[in-house]
All heavy atoms as a GROMACS GRO file, in nm:
protein
  536
    1GLU      N    1  -0.604  -0.128   0.356
    1GLU     CA    2  -0.467  -0.131   0.310
    1GLU      C    3  -0.426   0.010   0.263
    1GLU      O    4  -0.505   0.080   0.202
    1GLU     CB    5  -0.452  -0.230   0.196
    1GLU     CG    6  -0.311  -0.234   0.147
    1GLU     CD    7  -0.283  -0.360   0.069
    1GLU    OE1    8  -0.337  -0.464   0.104
    1GLU    OE2    9  -0.206  -0.349  -0.026
    2LEU      N   10  -0.304   0.045   0.291
    2LEU     CA   11  -0.254   0.177   0.254
    2LEU      C   12  -0.214   0.182   0.107
    2LEU      O   13  -0.158   0.086   0.054
    2LEU     CB   14  -0.131   0.213   0.339
    2LEU     CG   15  -0.150   0.224   0.489
    2LEU    CD1   16  -0.018   0.261   0.555
    2LEU    CD2   17  -0.257   0.323   0.526
    3SER      N   18  -0.242   0.296   0.045
    3SER     CA   19  -0.195   0.317  -0.092
    3SER      C   20  -0.043   0.339  -0.088
    3SER      O   21   0.014   0.364   0.018
    3SER     CB   22  -0.264   0.438  -0.154
    3SER     OG   23  -0.217   0.557  -0.093
    4SER      N   24   0.018   0.336  -0.203
    4SER     CA   25   0.163   0.358  -0.206
    4SER      C   26   0.199   0.499  -0.158
    4SER      O   27   0.299   0.518  -0.089
    4SER     CB   28   0.219   0.332  -0.346
    4SER     OG   29   0.157   0.418  -0.440
    5ARG      N   30   0.117   0.598  -0.192
    5ARG     CA   31   0.144   0.735  -0.145
    5ARG      C   32   0.128   0.745   0.007
    5ARG      O   33   0.210   0.806   0.074
    5ARG     CB   34   0.049   0.836  -0.212
    5ARG     CG   35   0.085   0.859  -0.354
    5ARG     CD   36   0.014   0.969  -0.426
    5ARG     NE   37  -0.110   1.021  -0.377
    5ARG     CZ   38  -0.171   1.128  -0.427
    5ARG    NH1   39  -0.118   1.193  -0.526
    5ARG    NH2   40  -0.285   1.169  -0.379
    6GLU      N   41   0.022   0.684   0.059
    6GLU     CA   42   0.001   0.686   0.205
    6GLU      C   43   0.116   0.617   0.277
    6GLU      O   44   0.166   0.666   0.377
    6GLU     CB   45  -0.131   0.618   0.240
    6GLU     CG   46  -0.253   0.694   0.196
    6GLU     CD   47  -0.380   0.613   0.206
    6GLU    OE1   48  -0.375   0.488   0.207
    6GLU    OE2   49  -0.488   0.676   0.209
    7ARG      N   50   0.159   0.503   0.223
    7ARG     CA   51   0.269   0.428   0.283
    7ARG      C   52   0.397   0.511   0.285
    7ARG      O   53   0.467   0.519   0.386
    7ARG     CB   54   0.290   0.298   0.205
    7ARG     CG   55   0.380   0.198   0.274
    7ARG     CD   56   0.387   0.065   0.199
    7ARG     NE   57   0.256   0.010   0.170
    7ARG     CZ   58   0.207  -0.005   0.046
    7ARG    NH1   59   0.277   0.027  -0.059
    7ARG    NH2   60   0.086  -0.054   0.028
    8MET      N   61   0.426   0.579   0.173
    8MET     CA   62   0.545   0.662   0.165
    8MET      C   63   0.538   0.776   0.266
    8MET      O   64   0.637   0.806   0.334
    8MET     CB   65   0.562   0.718   0.025
    8MET     CG   66   0.689   0.798   0.008
    8MET     SD   67   0.700   0.872  -0.154
    8MET     CE   68   0.676   1.042  -0.108
    9ILE      N   69   0.424   0.839   0.278
    9ILE     CA   70   0.408   0.950   0.372
    9ILE      C   71   0.432   0.903   0.515
    9ILE      O   72   0.505   0.967   0.591
    9ILE     CB   73   0.269   1.015   0.356
    9ILE    CG1   74   0.262   1.090   0.222
    9ILE    CG2   75   0.239   1.110   0.472
    9ILE    CD1   76   0.122   1.134   0.182
   10ILE      N   77   0.372   0.793   0.553
   10ILE     CA   78   0.390   0.742   0.690
   10ILE      C   79   0.536   0.706   0.713
   10ILE      O   80   0.594   0.740   0.817
   10ILE     CB   81   0.298   0.620   0.716
   10ILE    CG1   82   0.151   0.662   0.712
   10ILE    CG2   83   0.333   0.554   0.850
   10ILE    CD1   84   0.110   0.766   0.814
   11LEU      N   85   0.597   0.637   0.618
   11LEU     CA   86   0.738   0.600   0.634
   11LEU      C   87   0.827   0.722   0.650
   11LEU      O   88   0.911   0.727   0.740
   11LEU     CB   89   0.785   0.518   0.514
   11LEU     CG   90   0.735   0.375   0.506
   11LEU    CD1   91   0.772   0.312   0.371
   11LEU    CD2   92   0.791   0.292   0.619
   12LYS      N   93   0.810   0.820   0.563
   12LYS     CA   94   0.900   0.936   0.565
   12LYS      C   95   0.867   1.036   0.676
   12LYS      O   96   0.956   1.106   0.723
   12LYS     CB   97   0.900   1.004   0.429
   12LYS     CG   98   0.958   0.914   0.322
   12LYS     CD   99   1.000   0.994   0.201
   12LYS     CE  100   1.055   0.903   0.094
   12LYS     NZ  101   1.196   0.879   0.105
   13ARG      N  102   0.742   1.043   0.719
   13ARG     CA  103   0.704   1.139   0.824
   13ARG      C  104   0.720   1.080   0.964
   13ARG      O  105   0.760   1.149   1.057
   13ARG     CB  106   0.557   1.181   0.809
   13ARG     CG  107   0.527   1.267   0.695
   13ARG     CD  108   0.526   1.414   0.723
   13ARG     NE  109   0.434   1.454   0.827
   13ARG     CZ  110   0.451   1.564   0.900
   13ARG    NH1  111   0.555   1.641   0.881
   13ARG    NH2  112   0.365   1.596   0.992
   14ARG      N  113   0.686   0.953   0.981
   14ARG     CA  114   0.676   0.894   1.115
   14ARG      C  115   0.783   0.791   1.148
   14ARG      O  116   0.810   0.766   1.265
   14ARG     CB  117   0.539   0.827   1.133
   14ARG     CG  118   0.420   0.915   1.108
   14ARG     CD  119   0.404   1.014   1.220
   14ARG     NE  120   0.291   1.102   1.197
   14ARG     CZ  121   0.211   1.145   1.292
   14ARG    NH1  122   0.230   1.106   1.415
   14ARG    NH2  123   0.113   1.228   1.263
   15LEU      N  124   0.842   0.729   1.047
   15LEU     CA  125   0.930   0.616   1.074
   15LEU      C  126   1.076   0.641   1.038
   15LEU      O  127   1.154   0.547   1.029
   15LEU     CB  128   0.879   0.491   1.001
   15LEU     CG  129   0.737   0.448   1.041
   15LEU    CD1  130   0.693   0.329   0.959
   15LEU    CD2  131   0.728   0.417   1.189
   16THR      N  132   1.111   0.765   1.016
   16THR     CA  133   1.251   0.799   0.994
   16THR      C  134   1.296   0.891   1.106
   16THR      O  135   1.215   0.960   1.168
   16THR     CB  136   1.275   0.868   0.858
   16THR    OG1  137   1.198   0.988   0.854
   16THR    CG2  138   1.237   0.779   0.742
   17GLU      N  139   1.423   0.892   1.130
   17GLU     CA  140   1.477   0.970   1.240
   17GLU      C  141   1.450   1.120   1.224
   17GLU      O  142   1.411   1.188   1.317
   17GLU     CB  143   1.628   0.945   1.253
   17GLU     CG  144   1.683   0.990   1.386
   17GLU     CD  145   1.823   0.938   1.405
   17GLU    OE1  146   1.846   0.817   1.387
   17GLU    OE2  147   1.909   1.020   1.441
   18ASP      N  148   1.471   1.173   1.103
   18ASP     CA  149   1.453   1.316   1.080
   18ASP      C  150   1.310   1.355   1.047
   18ASP      O  151   1.270   1.468   1.074
   18ASP     CB  152   1.545   1.363   0.967
   18ASP     CG  153   1.691   1.352   1.004
   18ASP    OD1  154   1.721   1.340   1.124
   18ASP    OD2  155   1.775   1.353   0.914
   19GLY      N  156   1.233   1.267   0.989
   19GLY     CA  157   1.095   1.296   0.954
   19GLY      C  158   1.081   1.409   0.853
   19GLY      O  159   1.111   1.523   0.884
   20ALA      N  160   1.036   1.376   0.736
   20ALA     CA  161   1.017   1.476   0.630
   20ALA      C  162   0.904   1.571   0.666
   20ALA      O  163   0.809   1.533   0.735
   20ALA     CB  164   0.986   1.405   0.498
   21THR      N  165   0.913   1.693   0.618
   21THR     CA  166   0.806   1.791   0.641
   21THR      C  167   0.694   1.770   0.539
   21THR      O  168   0.714   1.706   0.434
   21THR     CB  169   0.858   1.935   0.629
   21THR    OG1  170   0.898   1.957   0.492
   21THR    CG2  171   0.974   1.961   0.723
   22LEU      N  172   0.579   1.826   0.569
   22LEU     CA  173   0.468   1.822   0.475
   22LEU      C  174   0.507   1.887   0.343
   22LEU      O  175   0.474   1.838   0.235
   22LEU     CB  176   0.346   1.892   0.534
   22LEU     CG  177   0.284   1.830   0.659
   22LEU    CD1  178   0.176   1.921   0.715
   22LEU    CD2  179   0.229   1.692   0.631
   23GLU      N  180   0.579   1.997   0.353
   23GLU     CA  181   0.621   2.070   0.233
   23GLU      C  182   0.716   1.985   0.148
   23GLU      O  183   0.703   1.980   0.026
   23GLU     CB  184   0.688   2.201   0.273
   23GLU     CG  185   0.712   2.293   0.158
   23GLU     CD  186   0.757   2.432   0.202
   23GLU    OE1  187   0.757   2.461   0.323
   23GLU    OE2  188   0.792   2.509   0.112
   24GLU      N  189   0.812   1.918   0.212
   24GLU     CA  190   0.906   1.833   0.139
   24GLU      C  191   0.834   1.721   0.065
   24GLU      O  192   0.859   1.695  -0.052
   24GLU     CB  193   1.010   1.773   0.234
   24GLU     CG  194   1.108   1.873   0.290
   24GLU     CD  195   1.192   1.817   0.406
   24GLU    OE1  196   1.152   1.718   0.470
   24GLU    OE2  197   1.298   1.877   0.431
   25LEU      N  198   0.742   1.656   0.136
   25LEU     CA  199   0.668   1.546   0.074
   25LEU      C  200   0.575   1.596  -0.036
   25LEU      O  201   0.557   1.530  -0.138
   25LEU     CB  202   0.590   1.468   0.179
   25LEU     CG  203   0.675   1.384   0.272
   25LEU    CD1  204   0.593   1.327   0.386
   25LEU    CD2  205   0.744   1.272   0.196
   26GLY      N  206   0.517   1.713  -0.016
   26GLY     CA  207   0.432   1.772  -0.118
   26GLY      C  208   0.509   1.796  -0.246
   26GLY      O  209   0.460   1.770  -0.357
   27HIS      N  210   0.632   1.843  -0.232
   27HIS     CA  211   0.717   1.867  -0.349
   27HIS      C  212   0.746   1.736  -0.422
   27HIS      O  213   0.736   1.729  -0.545
   27HIS     CB  214   0.847   1.936  -0.307
   27HIS     CG  215   0.939   1.966  -0.420
   27HIS    ND1  216   0.914   2.064  -0.512
   27HIS    CD2  217   1.056   1.907  -0.458
   27HIS    CE1  218   1.012   2.065  -0.601
   27HIS    NE2  219   1.099   1.971  -0.570
   28VAL      N  220   0.781   1.632  -0.347
   28VAL     CA  221   0.812   1.502  -0.406
   28VAL      C  222   0.689   1.443  -0.478
   28VAL      O  223   0.700   1.389  -0.588
   28VAL     CB  224   0.862   1.403  -0.298
   28VAL    CG1  225   0.870   1.262  -0.350
   28VAL    CG2  226   0.997   1.447  -0.244
   29LEU      N  227   0.572   1.457  -0.415
   29LEU     CA  228   0.450   1.398  -0.469
   29LEU      C  229   0.378   1.488  -0.569
   29LEU      O  230   0.283   1.445  -0.634
   29LEU     CB  231   0.354   1.363  -0.354
   29LEU     CG  232   0.401   1.256  -0.258
   29LEU    CD1  233   0.308   1.248  -0.138
   29LEU    CD2  234   0.408   1.121  -0.328
   30GLY      N  235   0.419   1.613  -0.576
   30GLY     CA  236   0.353   1.706  -0.668
   30GLY      C  237   0.217   1.752  -0.621
   30GLY      O  238   0.127   1.775  -0.702
   31VAL      N  239   0.200   1.760  -0.488
   31VAL     CA  240   0.074   1.806  -0.429
   31VAL      C  241   0.105   1.911  -0.322
   31VAL      O  242   0.220   1.930  -0.285
   31VAL     CB  243  -0.007   1.689  -0.367
   31VAL    CG1  244  -0.046   1.588  -0.473
   31VAL    CG2  245   0.071   1.620  -0.257
   32SER      N  246   0.000   1.975  -0.271
   32SER     CA  247   0.020   2.076  -0.167
   32SER      C  248   0.051   2.009  -0.033
   32SER      O  249   0.021   1.890  -0.013
   32SER     CB  250  -0.106   2.162  -0.153
   32SER     OG  251  -0.212   2.086  -0.098
   33LYS      N  252   0.108   2.087   0.059
   33LYS     CA  253   0.134   2.031   0.192
   33LYS      C  254   0.004   1.998   0.264
   33LYS      O  255  -0.002   1.904   0.343
   33LYS     CB  256   0.224   2.122   0.274
   33LYS     CG  257   0.170   2.257   0.305
   33LYS     CD  258   0.275   2.339   0.379
   33LYS     CE  259   0.224   2.476   0.413
   33LYS     NZ  260   0.324   2.555   0.484
   34GLU      N  261  -0.104   2.071   0.233
   34GLU     CA  262  -0.234   2.040   0.292
   34GLU      C  263  -0.283   1.904   0.244
   34GLU      O  264  -0.338   1.825   0.321
   34GLU     CB  265  -0.336   2.148   0.257
   34GLU     CG  266  -0.478   2.118   0.301
   34GLU     CD  267  -0.496   2.098   0.451
   34GLU    OE1  268  -0.411   2.144   0.531
   34GLU    OE2  269  -0.596   2.035   0.491
   35ARG      N  270  -0.260   1.872   0.117
   35ARG     CA  271  -0.300   1.741   0.064
   35ARG      C  272  -0.218   1.630   0.130
   35ARG      O  273  -0.272   1.523   0.162
   35ARG     CB  274  -0.284   1.738  -0.089
   35ARG     CG  275  -0.329   1.608  -0.150
   35ARG     CD  276  -0.478   1.584  -0.128
   35ARG     NE  277  -0.518   1.458  -0.186
   35ARG     CZ  278  -0.606   1.376  -0.130
   35ARG    NH1  279  -0.668   1.409  -0.019
   35ARG    NH2  280  -0.636   1.262  -0.189
   36VAL      N  281  -0.091   1.654   0.154
   36VAL     CA  282  -0.008   1.555   0.224
   36VAL      C  283  -0.064   1.533   0.364
   36VAL      O  284  -0.075   1.420   0.411
   36VAL     CB  285   0.140   1.600   0.231
   36VAL    CG1  286   0.222   1.503   0.315
   36VAL    CG2  287   0.199   1.611   0.091
   37ARG      N  288  -0.101   1.643   0.432
   37ARG     CA  289  -0.158   1.630   0.566
   37ARG      C  290  -0.286   1.547   0.563
   37ARG      O  291  -0.308   1.460   0.649
   37ARG     CB  292  -0.188   1.769   0.625
   37ARG     CG  293  -0.230   1.763   0.772
   37ARG     CD  294  -0.302   1.889   0.815
   37ARG     NE  295  -0.426   1.912   0.742
   37ARG     CZ  296  -0.540   1.845   0.764
   37ARG    NH1  297  -0.546   1.749   0.853
   37ARG    NH2  298  -0.649   1.874   0.693
   38GLN      N  299  -0.371   1.569   0.463
   38GLN     CA  300  -0.495   1.492   0.450
   38GLN      C  301  -0.466   1.344   0.426
   38GLN      O  302  -0.530   1.256   0.486
   38GLN     CB  303  -0.579   1.547   0.335
   38GLN     CG  304  -0.635   1.684   0.359
   38GLN     CD  305  -0.694   1.747   0.234
   38GLN    OE1  306  -0.683   1.693   0.124
   38GLN    NE2  307  -0.756   1.864   0.250
   39LEU      N  308  -0.370   1.316   0.339
   39LEU     CA  309  -0.334   1.177   0.311
   39LEU      C  310  -0.276   1.109   0.436
   39LEU      O  311  -0.305   0.992   0.463
   39LEU     CB  312  -0.234   1.170   0.196
   39LEU     CG  313  -0.289   1.206   0.058
   39LEU    CD1  314  -0.176   1.227  -0.041
   39LEU    CD2  315  -0.384   1.098   0.009
   40GLU      N  316  -0.194   1.182   0.511
   40GLU     CA  317  -0.136   1.127   0.632
   40GLU      C  318  -0.245   1.096   0.734
   40GLU      O  319  -0.246   0.989   0.795
   40GLU     CB  320  -0.036   1.226   0.692
   40GLU     CG  321   0.026   1.177   0.822
   40GLU     CD  322   0.118   1.280   0.884
   40GLU    OE1  323   0.089   1.400   0.875
   40GLU    OE2  324   0.219   1.238   0.941
   41HIS      N  325  -0.339   1.187   0.749
   41HIS     CA  326  -0.450   1.167   0.843
   41HIS      C  327  -0.531   1.043   0.804
   41HIS      O  328  -0.563   0.959   0.889
   41HIS     CB  329  -0.538   1.292   0.844
   41HIS     CG  330  -0.652   1.283   0.940
   41HIS    ND1  331  -0.635   1.298   1.076
   41HIS    CD2  332  -0.783   1.259   0.921
   41HIS    CE1  333  -0.752   1.284   1.136
   41HIS    NE2  334  -0.844   1.260   1.044
   42ARG      N  335  -0.561   1.030   0.674
   42ARG     CA  336  -0.637   0.914   0.627
   42ARG      C  337  -0.561   0.785   0.652
   42ARG      O  338  -0.618   0.684   0.696
   42ARG     CB  339  -0.669   0.930   0.479
   42ARG     CG  340  -0.756   0.817   0.424
   42ARG     CD  341  -0.803   0.844   0.285
   42ARG     NE  342  -0.692   0.838   0.191
   42ARG     CZ  343  -0.701   0.869   0.063
   42ARG    NH1  344  -0.815   0.913   0.014
   42ARG    NH2  345  -0.596   0.860  -0.015
   43ALA      N  346  -0.430   0.787   0.628
   43ALA     CA  347  -0.348   0.667   0.649
   43ALA      C  348  -0.345   0.628   0.797
   43ALA      O  349  -0.357   0.509   0.831
   43ALA     CB  350  -0.207   0.690   0.598
   44LEU      N  351  -0.332   0.726   0.885
   44LEU     CA  352  -0.330   0.696   1.028
   44LEU      C  353  -0.463   0.640   1.075
   44LEU      O  354  -0.468   0.550   1.159
   44LEU     CB  355  -0.291   0.821   1.108
   44LEU     CG  356  -0.145   0.865   1.092
   44LEU    CD1  357  -0.124   1.001   1.158
   44LEU    CD2  358  -0.050   0.762   1.148
   45LYS      N  359  -0.573   0.692   1.020
   45LYS     CA  360  -0.705   0.637   1.054
   45LYS      C  361  -0.717   0.492   1.009
   45LYS      O  362  -0.769   0.407   1.082
   45LYS     CB  363  -0.815   0.721   0.992
   45LYS     CG  364  -0.841   0.851   1.066
   45LYS     CD  365  -0.946   0.938   1.000
   45LYS     CE  366  -1.081   0.874   1.001
   45LYS     NZ  367  -1.186   0.966   0.952
   46LYS      N  368  -0.666   0.462   0.889
   46LYS     CA  369  -0.669   0.325   0.839
   46LYS      C  370  -0.586   0.232   0.928
   46LYS      O  371  -0.629   0.120   0.959
   46LYS     CB  372  -0.614   0.318   0.696
   46LYS     CG  373  -0.706   0.370   0.590
   46LYS     CD  374  -0.638   0.355   0.454
   46LYS     CE  375  -0.719   0.406   0.339
   46LYS     NZ  376  -0.650   0.389   0.210
   47LEU      N  377  -0.469   0.278   0.968
   47LEU     CA  378  -0.384   0.196   1.054
   47LEU      C  379  -0.449   0.171   1.189
   47LEU      O  380  -0.446   0.059   1.241
   47LEU     CB  381  -0.248   0.264   1.074
   47LEU     CG  382  -0.156   0.266   0.952
   47LEU    CD1  383  -0.037   0.356   0.978
   47LEU    CD2  384  -0.112   0.126   0.916
   48LYS      N  385  -0.509   0.273   1.246
   48LYS     CA  386  -0.577   0.259   1.375
   48LYS      C  387  -0.693   0.160   1.364
   48LYS      O  388  -0.708   0.072   1.449
   48LYS     CB  389  -0.627   0.394   1.423
   48LYS     CG  390  -0.695   0.388   1.557
   48LYS     CD  391  -0.739   0.525   1.603
   48LYS     CE  392  -0.810   0.515   1.738
   48LYS     NZ  393  -0.860   0.644   1.782
   49LYS      N  394  -0.773   0.172   1.257
   49LYS     CA  395  -0.885   0.081   1.239
   49LYS      C  396  -0.837  -0.062   1.222
   49LYS      O  397  -0.894  -0.155   1.278
   49LYS     CB  398  -0.969   0.123   1.120
   49LYS     CG  399  -1.090   0.032   1.099
   49LYS     CD  400  -1.182   0.084   0.995
   49LYS     CE  401  -1.302  -0.003   0.969
   49LYS     NZ  402  -1.322  -0.125   1.038
   50SER      N  403  -0.729  -0.080   1.147
   50SER     CA  404  -0.674  -0.214   1.126
   50SER      C  405  -0.630  -0.276   1.258
   50SER      O  406  -0.657  -0.394   1.285
   50SER     CB  407  -0.556  -0.206   1.030
   50SER     OG  408  -0.496  -0.332   1.013
   51LEU      N  409  -0.565  -0.197   1.342
   51LEU     CA  410  -0.523  -0.247   1.473
   51LEU      C  411  -0.643  -0.282   1.561
   51LEU      O  412  -0.645  -0.384   1.629
   51LEU     CB  413  -0.435  -0.144   1.545
   51LEU     CG  414  -0.293  -0.128   1.491
   51LEU    CD1  415  -0.226  -0.009   1.557
   51LEU    CD2  416  -0.213  -0.255   1.515
   52GLU      N  417  -0.744  -0.197   1.559
   52GLU     CA  418  -0.864  -0.223   1.639
   52GLU      C  419  -0.936  -0.348   1.591
   52GLU      O  420  -0.983  -0.428   1.672
   52GLU     CB  421  -0.958  -0.102   1.633
   52GLU     CG  422  -0.908   0.016   1.711
   52GLU     CD  423  -0.993   0.140   1.696
   52GLU    OE1  424  -1.082   0.144   1.610
   52GLU    OE2  425  -0.968   0.234   1.772
   53ASP      N  426  -0.944  -0.367   1.460
   53ASP     CA  427  -1.010  -0.485   1.405
   53ASP      C  428  -0.938  -0.613   1.448
   53ASP      O  429  -1.001  -0.714   1.478
   53ASP     CB  430  -1.016  -0.479   1.253
   53ASP     CG  431  -1.114  -0.374   1.202
   53ASP    OD1  432  -1.192  -0.321   1.283
   53ASP    OD2  433  -1.110  -0.345   1.081
   54LYS      N  434  -0.806  -0.607   1.453
   54LYS     CA  435  -0.729  -0.725   1.490
   54LYS      C  436  -0.737  -0.756   1.639
   54LYS      O  437  -0.722  -0.870   1.681
   54LYS     CB  438  -0.583  -0.709   1.449
   54LYS     CG  439  -0.564  -0.717   1.300
   54LYS     CD  440  -0.420  -0.700   1.260
   54LYS     CE  441  -0.411  -0.706   1.109
   54LYS     NZ  442  -0.278  -0.681   1.058
   55HIS      N  443  -0.762  -0.653   1.720
   55HIS     CA  444  -0.761  -0.673   1.865
   55HIS      C  445  -0.899  -0.661   1.928
   55HIS      O  446  -0.912  -0.676   2.049
   55HIS     CB  447  -0.666  -0.571   1.931
   55HIS     CG  448  -0.524  -0.592   1.890
   55HIS    ND1  449  -0.447  -0.695   1.936
   55HIS    CD2  450  -0.444  -0.522   1.805
   55HIS    CE1  451  -0.327  -0.689   1.883
   55HIS    NE2  452  -0.322  -0.585   1.802
   56ASP      N  453  -1.002  -0.635   1.849
   56ASP     CA  454  -1.140  -0.624   1.896
   56ASP      C  455  -1.159  -0.526   2.010
   56ASP      O  456  -1.244  -0.544   2.096
   56ASP     CB  457  -1.194  -0.762   1.938
   56ASP     CG  458  -1.211  -0.855   1.819
   56ASP    OD1  459  -1.239  -0.805   1.710
   56ASP    OD2  460  -1.198  -0.976   1.838
   57LYS      N  461  -1.076  -0.424   2.017
   57LYS     CA  462  -1.093  -0.320   2.119
   57LYS      C  463  -1.023  -0.194   2.071
   57LYS      O  464  -0.933  -0.199   1.988
   57LYS     CB  465  -1.038  -0.364   2.254
   57LYS     CG  466  -0.890  -0.395   2.256
   57LYS     CD  467  -0.846  -0.442   2.391
   57LYS     CE  468  -0.700  -0.483   2.384
   57LYS     NZ  469  -0.649  -0.528   2.510
   58PRO      N  470  -1.063  -0.080   2.123
   58PRO     CA  471  -0.999   0.046   2.082
   58PRO      C  472  -0.850   0.048   2.116
   58PRO      O  473  -0.808  -0.002   2.220
   58PRO     CB  474  -1.073   0.153   2.161
   58PRO     CG  475  -1.201   0.089   2.202
   58PRO     CD  476  -1.172  -0.058   2.214
   59ILE      N  477  -0.774   0.104   2.029
   59ILE     CA  478  -0.630   0.116   2.049
   59ILE      C  479  -0.598   0.263   2.070
   59ILE      O  480  -0.639   0.348   1.992
   59ILE     CB  481  -0.553   0.064   1.924
   59ILE    CG1  482  -0.586  -0.081   1.897
   59ILE    CG2  483  -0.403   0.085   1.940
   59ILE    CD1  484  -0.537  -0.179   2.001
   60GLU      N  485  -0.526   0.295   2.176
   60GLU     CA  486  -0.491   0.433   2.206
   60GLU      C  487  -0.348   0.469   2.162
   60GLU      O  488  -0.295   0.568   2.202
   60GLU     CB  489  -0.505   0.458   2.357
   60GLU     CG  490  -0.646   0.442   2.408
   60GLU     CD  491  -0.746   0.536   2.340
   60GLU    OE1  492  -0.710   0.652   2.311
   60GLU    OE2  493  -0.859   0.493   2.315
   61LEU      N  494  -0.290   0.386   2.073
   61LEU     CA  495  -0.155   0.412   2.026
   61LEU      C  496  -0.148   0.539   1.941
   61LEU      O  497  -0.050   0.610   1.942
   61LEU     CB  498  -0.104   0.295   1.943
   61LEU     CG  499  -0.085   0.164   2.016
   61LEU    CD1  500  -0.048   0.054   1.917
   61LEU    CD2  501   0.022   0.178   2.121
   62ILE      N  502  -0.254   0.566   1.869
   62ILE     CA  503  -0.259   0.683   1.782
   62ILE      C  504  -0.368   0.773   1.838
   62ILE      O  505  -0.477   0.782   1.786
   62ILE     CB  506  -0.287   0.643   1.636
   62ILE    CG1  507  -0.188   0.536   1.589
   62ILE    CG2  508  -0.280   0.764   1.545
   62ILE    CD1  509  -0.217   0.479   1.453
   63ALA      N  510  -0.337   0.838   1.947
   63ALA     CA  511  -0.436   0.914   2.024
   63ALA      C  512  -0.489   1.036   1.952
   63ALA      O  513  -0.602   1.076   1.975
   63ALA     CB  514  -0.377   0.953   2.158
   64ASP      N  515  -0.412   1.098   1.866
   64ASP     CA  516  -0.455   1.223   1.805
   64ASP      C  517  -0.540   1.205   1.679
   64ASP      O  518  -0.573   1.301   1.612
   64ASP     CB  519  -0.335   1.312   1.774
   64ASP     CG  520  -0.238   1.250   1.674
   64ASP    OD1  521  -0.241   1.127   1.656
   64ASP    OD2  522  -0.159   1.326   1.616
   65ILE      N  523  -0.582   1.084   1.648
   65ILE     CA  524  -0.663   1.057   1.532
   65ILE      C  525  -0.804   1.021   1.576
   65ILE      O  526  -0.823   0.936   1.660
   65ILE     CB  527  -0.604   0.940   1.450
   65ILE    CG1  528  -0.460   0.968   1.412
   65ILE    CG2  529  -0.690   0.911   1.326
   65ILE    CD1  530  -0.441   1.093   1.328
   66SER      N  531  -0.903   1.090   1.520
   66SER     CA  532  -1.042   1.057   1.556
   66SER      C  533  -1.123   1.022   1.433
   66SER      O  534  -1.082   1.034   1.324
   66SER     CB  535  -1.106   1.175   1.626
   66SER     OG  536  -1.092   1.294   1.551
   0.00000   0.00000   0.00000
């Protein structure tokens, strides 16, 4: 399950038309843009694993996450 910070990052970076920058989100969260990038990466890995667990096979929807 995603933390509230991870959820916010995914929503604002990936699910909005304009997509917030790492720097913008870092300012809102009070962390560096590198930390936002790390949190986003972790959240995407969690989402990919959740999808794979539900479908019992690898999902290629999030191809850039390993």
